[in-house]
ZAGUDO-437268 format. One line per 4 residues: their letters; for each residue x, y, z of C-alpha. Coordinates in Angstrom, 3 decimals. Layout:
residues N
a = X,Y,Z; ...
END
This chain:
residues 172
maag = -0.306,0.168,-0.137; 2.646,2.242,0.851; 4.539,1.594,-2.672; 1.318,2.208,-4.386
dptn = 0.666,5.750,-2.760; 4.075,7.530,-1.747; 1.809,10.520,-0.803; -0.465,8.494,1.898
tqwq = 2.093,10.162,5.272; -0.937,7.272,7.605; 0.460,4.480,5.000; 4.261,5.745,5.428
rdls = 4.372,6.586,8.677; 2.819,2.614,9.089; 5.235,0.968,6.945; 7.803,2.813,9.297
vsle = 6.526,1.081,12.516; 6.555,-2.678,10.871; 9.891,-1.774,9.734; 11.004,-0.783,13.493
rlgd = 9.446,-3.460,14.643; 11.054,-5.364,12.336; 14.397,-4.057,13.455; 13.449,-4.813,17.120
vqla = 12.848,-8.889,16.296; 15.633,-9.068,14.136; 17.717,-7.181,17.306; 16.466,-9.339,19.745
qgdl = 17.436,-12.380,17.184; 21.009,-11.044,17.287; 20.734,-9.941,13.260; 22.753,-7.030,13.571
ggar = 22.797,-6.339,9.894; 19.591,-7.217,8.969; 18.124,-5.140,12.372; 20.726,-1.773,11.076
asye = 18.764,-2.301,7.815; 16.024,-2.135,9.082; 16.001,0.258,11.430; 17.177,2.217,8.152
qsrk = 14.668,2.193,6.274; 12.310,3.045,8.929; 14.599,5.943,9.481; 14.458,6.779,6.086
irek = 10.619,7.372,5.732; 10.406,8.907,8.999; 12.644,11.524,7.623; 10.524,12.295,5.211
laag = 7.988,12.159,7.114; 9.241,14.560,9.551; 10.628,16.938,6.926; 7.200,17.642,5.369
dptn = 5.550,18.580,8.112; 8.090,19.672,10.840; 5.191,20.771,12.982; 4.301,17.199,13.450
tewq = 5.967,15.938,16.977; 4.607,12.344,16.760; 6.441,11.946,13.910; 9.642,14.499,15.013
rdls = 9.201,11.883,18.268; 9.052,8.871,15.170; 12.631,10.380,13.705; 14.257,10.557,17.421
vsle = 13.384,6.773,18.358; 14.258,5.704,14.603; 17.902,6.924,15.495; 18.425,5.924,18.688
rlgd = 17.403,2.516,17.851; 19.898,2.866,14.821; 22.334,3.920,17.140; 22.008,1.208,19.110
vqla = 22.784,-1.372,16.745; 25.787,0.626,15.354; 27.069,1.108,19.062; 26.635,-3.368,19.027
qgdl = 28.469,-3.047,16.174; 31.252,-1.071,17.130; 30.842,1.766,15.175; 31.081,4.113,17.772
ggar = 31.085,7.521,15.220; 28.165,6.873,14.207; 26.385,5.769,17.124; 27.173,9.055,18.834
asye = 25.975,11.000,15.541; 22.316,8.791,15.943; 21.746,9.649,19.297; 23.168,13.795,18.782
rsrk = 20.178,13.414,16.163; 17.934,11.701,18.029; 19.590,14.154,21.635; 18.844,16.839,19.568
iaek = 14.724,16.297,18.490; 14.185,15.338,21.832; 15.533,18.075,23.500; 13.142,20.355,20.895
laag = 10.264,18.616,21.468; 10.952,18.370,25.578; 11.411,22.515,25.684; 8.319,22.485,23.117
dptn = 6.134,20.604,25.985; 7.445,20.433,29.476; 4.733,18.993,31.504; 5.177,15.969,28.492
aewq = 6.451,13.194,31.055; 7.283,11.065,28.182; 8.746,13.622,26.216; 10.983,14.462,29.172
rdls = 11.912,11.121,30.089; 12.966,10.623,25.767; 15.138,13.156,26.644; 16.482,12.002,29.299
vsle = 17.186,8.087,27.919; 19.207,9.861,24.655; 21.448,12.160,27.148; 22.263,8.599,29.198
klgn = 22.976,6.940,25.510; 24.756,9.709,24.466; 26.992,9.459,27.977; 26.938,5.801,27.000
vqlt = 29.456,6.388,24.171; 31.534,9.160,25.874; 32.116,6.457,27.910; 33.066,4.296,26.127
qgdl = 35.182,6.697,23.474; 37.150,7.206,27.270; 35.631,10.883,27.140; 34.858,10.657,30.891
atar = 34.203,14.411,31.611; 31.278,14.648,28.864; 29.809,11.222,30.088; 29.417,12.303,33.469
reft = 27.889,15.637,32.303; 25.763,14.007,30.117; 24.613,10.999,32.278; 24.194,14.150,35.051
aalv = 21.917,16.270,32.898; 19.645,12.728,32.341; 19.350,12.531,36.094; 18.503,15.701,36.840
iaer = 15.417,14.648,34.269; 14.740,11.446,35.844; 14.527,12.598,39.207; 12.129,15.274,38.569
ltkl = 10.260,12.494,36.653; 10.330,10.464,39.362; 9.336,13.771,42.049; 6.107,14.068,39.840
dptn = 5.312,10.070,40.177; 7.301,8.177,42.868; 5.106,5.233,42.234; 6.266,5.012,38.336
atwr = 8.893,2.241,38.649; 10.714,2.891,35.071; 11.688,6.415,36.155; 12.594,5.431,39.469
ndaa = 14.969,2.370,37.759; 15.983,5.740,35.044; 17.223,7.313,38.155; 18.982,4.756,40.393
rlrd = 20.846,3.196,37.189; 21.998,6.568,36.118; 23.378,7.537,39.315; 24.927,4.231,39.874
qlrr = 26.772,5.307,36.259; 27.989,8.328,38.042; 29.307,6.006,41.039; 31.095,4.164,38.536
lppg = 32.696,7.195,37.020; 36.224,7.740,38.297; 36.339,11.165,40.375; 37.864,14.036,37.986
END
Protein backbone atom coordinates (compact mmCIF):
# COMPACT_ATOMS: atom_id res chain seq x y z
CA UNK A 1 0.00 0.00 0.00
CA UNK A 2 2.78 2.43 0.91
CA UNK A 3 4.54 1.74 -2.39
CA UNK A 4 1.31 2.24 -4.30
CA UNK A 5 0.71 5.67 -2.79
CA UNK A 6 3.88 7.30 -1.48
CA UNK A 7 1.90 10.49 -0.72
CA UNK A 8 -0.29 8.74 1.86
CA UNK A 9 1.48 9.77 5.04
CA UNK A 10 -0.44 7.35 7.26
CA UNK A 11 0.59 4.38 5.15
CA UNK A 12 4.16 5.63 5.09
CA UNK A 13 4.14 5.92 8.88
CA UNK A 14 2.60 2.45 9.21
CA UNK A 15 5.38 1.05 7.04
CA UNK A 16 8.00 2.80 9.17
CA UNK A 17 6.48 1.29 12.32
CA UNK A 18 6.50 -2.18 10.74
CA UNK A 19 10.15 -1.78 9.75
CA UNK A 20 11.02 -0.64 13.25
CA UNK A 21 9.30 -3.66 14.78
CA UNK A 22 11.06 -5.95 12.32
CA UNK A 23 14.34 -4.36 13.37
CA UNK A 24 13.45 -5.00 17.02
CA UNK A 25 12.90 -8.70 16.28
CA UNK A 26 16.11 -8.92 14.25
CA UNK A 27 18.04 -7.24 17.06
CA UNK A 28 16.57 -9.64 19.63
CA UNK A 29 17.67 -12.54 17.41
CA UNK A 30 21.20 -11.15 17.17
CA UNK A 31 20.90 -10.17 13.50
CA UNK A 32 22.61 -6.81 13.81
CA UNK A 33 22.98 -6.32 10.06
CA UNK A 34 19.32 -7.03 9.41
CA UNK A 35 18.25 -4.82 12.30
CA UNK A 36 20.42 -1.97 11.05
CA UNK A 37 18.96 -2.25 7.54
CA UNK A 38 15.39 -2.25 8.88
CA UNK A 39 16.06 0.71 11.18
CA UNK A 40 17.71 2.59 8.30
CA UNK A 41 14.65 2.04 6.08
CA UNK A 42 12.37 3.19 8.89
CA UNK A 43 14.56 6.25 9.52
CA UNK A 44 14.48 7.28 5.86
CA UNK A 45 10.69 7.19 5.77
CA UNK A 46 10.45 9.08 9.04
CA UNK A 47 12.91 11.72 7.88
CA UNK A 48 10.69 12.41 4.87
CA UNK A 49 7.59 12.59 7.03
CA UNK A 50 9.26 14.84 9.62
CA UNK A 51 10.68 17.12 6.94
CA UNK A 52 7.30 17.31 5.22
CA UNK A 53 5.58 18.52 8.41
CA UNK A 54 8.05 19.88 10.99
CA UNK A 55 5.15 20.80 13.30
CA UNK A 56 3.93 17.21 13.60
CA UNK A 57 5.37 16.21 16.97
CA UNK A 58 4.43 12.54 16.50
CA UNK A 59 6.57 12.33 13.37
CA UNK A 60 9.40 14.24 15.01
CA UNK A 61 9.36 11.81 17.94
CA UNK A 62 9.17 8.84 15.56
CA UNK A 63 12.33 10.09 13.86
CA UNK A 64 14.06 10.52 17.21
CA UNK A 65 13.18 6.92 18.15
CA UNK A 66 14.45 5.61 14.80
CA UNK A 67 17.74 7.40 15.28
CA UNK A 68 18.05 6.04 18.81
CA UNK A 69 17.43 2.46 17.70
CA UNK A 70 19.85 2.86 14.82
CA UNK A 71 22.41 4.17 17.32
CA UNK A 72 21.86 1.12 19.51
CA UNK A 73 22.72 -1.19 16.62
CA UNK A 74 25.69 0.92 15.57
CA UNK A 75 26.99 0.78 19.13
CA UNK A 76 26.51 -3.00 19.25
CA UNK A 77 28.46 -3.26 15.98
CA UNK A 78 31.30 -1.17 17.40
CA UNK A 79 30.55 1.82 15.16
CA UNK A 80 31.03 4.40 17.91
CA UNK A 81 31.15 7.36 15.54
CA UNK A 82 27.93 6.32 13.84
CA UNK A 83 26.24 5.65 17.17
CA UNK A 84 27.29 9.02 18.52
CA UNK A 85 26.00 10.81 15.41
CA UNK A 86 22.66 8.99 15.57
CA UNK A 87 22.28 9.64 19.29
CA UNK A 88 23.18 13.32 18.81
CA UNK A 89 20.51 13.76 16.16
CA UNK A 90 18.01 11.94 18.36
CA UNK A 91 18.91 14.15 21.33
CA UNK A 92 18.44 17.34 19.34
CA UNK A 93 14.92 16.32 18.39
CA UNK A 94 14.17 15.18 21.94
CA UNK A 95 15.47 18.49 23.32
CA UNK A 96 13.23 20.46 20.99
CA UNK A 97 10.17 18.40 21.89
CA UNK A 98 10.91 18.53 25.63
CA UNK A 99 11.44 22.29 25.52
CA UNK A 100 8.21 22.72 23.55
CA UNK A 101 6.16 20.99 26.24
CA UNK A 102 7.92 20.66 29.60
CA UNK A 103 4.82 18.96 31.04
CA UNK A 104 5.01 16.03 28.60
CA UNK A 105 6.63 13.33 30.71
CA UNK A 106 7.18 11.00 27.73
CA UNK A 107 9.24 13.65 25.92
CA UNK A 108 11.14 14.49 29.08
CA UNK A 109 12.05 10.82 29.53
CA UNK A 110 13.02 10.57 25.86
CA UNK A 111 15.50 13.37 26.44
CA UNK A 112 16.87 11.69 29.56
CA UNK A 113 17.35 8.42 27.67
CA UNK A 114 19.08 10.23 24.79
CA UNK A 115 21.47 11.91 27.18
CA UNK A 116 22.23 8.61 28.90
CA UNK A 117 22.95 6.90 25.58
CA UNK A 118 25.28 9.72 24.59
CA UNK A 119 26.98 9.39 27.96
CA UNK A 120 27.51 5.68 27.35
CA UNK A 121 29.17 6.37 24.00
CA UNK A 122 31.37 9.03 25.57
CA UNK A 123 32.30 6.60 28.34
CA UNK A 124 33.20 3.94 25.78
CA UNK A 125 35.36 6.49 23.97
CA UNK A 126 37.10 7.42 27.22
CA UNK A 127 35.69 10.96 27.46
CA UNK A 128 34.79 10.79 31.15
CA UNK A 129 34.07 14.51 31.58
CA UNK A 130 31.48 14.54 28.81
CA UNK A 131 30.01 11.23 29.97
CA UNK A 132 29.64 12.67 33.48
CA UNK A 133 27.94 15.77 32.09
CA UNK A 134 25.49 13.71 30.00
CA UNK A 135 24.69 11.32 32.87
CA UNK A 136 24.16 14.23 35.26
CA UNK A 137 21.80 16.01 32.88
CA UNK A 138 19.87 12.76 32.36
CA UNK A 139 19.68 12.20 36.12
CA UNK A 140 18.24 15.67 36.74
CA UNK A 141 15.37 14.85 34.38
CA UNK A 142 14.88 11.33 35.80
CA UNK A 143 14.76 12.65 39.35
CA UNK A 144 12.31 15.39 38.37
CA UNK A 145 10.04 12.77 36.80
CA UNK A 146 10.34 10.53 39.85
CA UNK A 147 9.23 13.40 42.08
CA UNK A 148 6.16 13.83 39.89
CA UNK A 149 5.21 10.18 40.32
CA UNK A 150 7.19 8.27 42.95
CA UNK A 151 5.26 5.09 42.10
CA UNK A 152 6.51 4.99 38.50
CA UNK A 153 8.97 2.09 38.53
CA UNK A 154 10.48 2.99 35.14
CA UNK A 155 11.39 6.49 36.26
CA UNK A 156 12.73 5.22 39.60
CA UNK A 157 14.85 2.63 37.76
CA UNK A 158 16.14 5.30 35.36
CA UNK A 159 17.25 7.49 38.27
CA UNK A 160 18.86 4.58 40.14
CA UNK A 161 20.73 3.41 37.02
CA UNK A 162 22.02 6.92 36.34
CA UNK A 163 23.14 7.42 39.95
CA UNK A 164 24.99 4.11 39.69
CA UNK A 165 26.63 5.18 36.40
CA UNK A 166 27.85 8.38 38.02
CA UNK A 167 29.06 6.52 41.12
CA UNK A 168 31.12 4.13 38.99
CA UNK A 169 32.89 6.90 37.08
CA UNK A 170 36.41 7.62 38.27
CA UNK A 171 36.72 10.93 40.14
CA UNK A 172 37.60 13.96 38.13
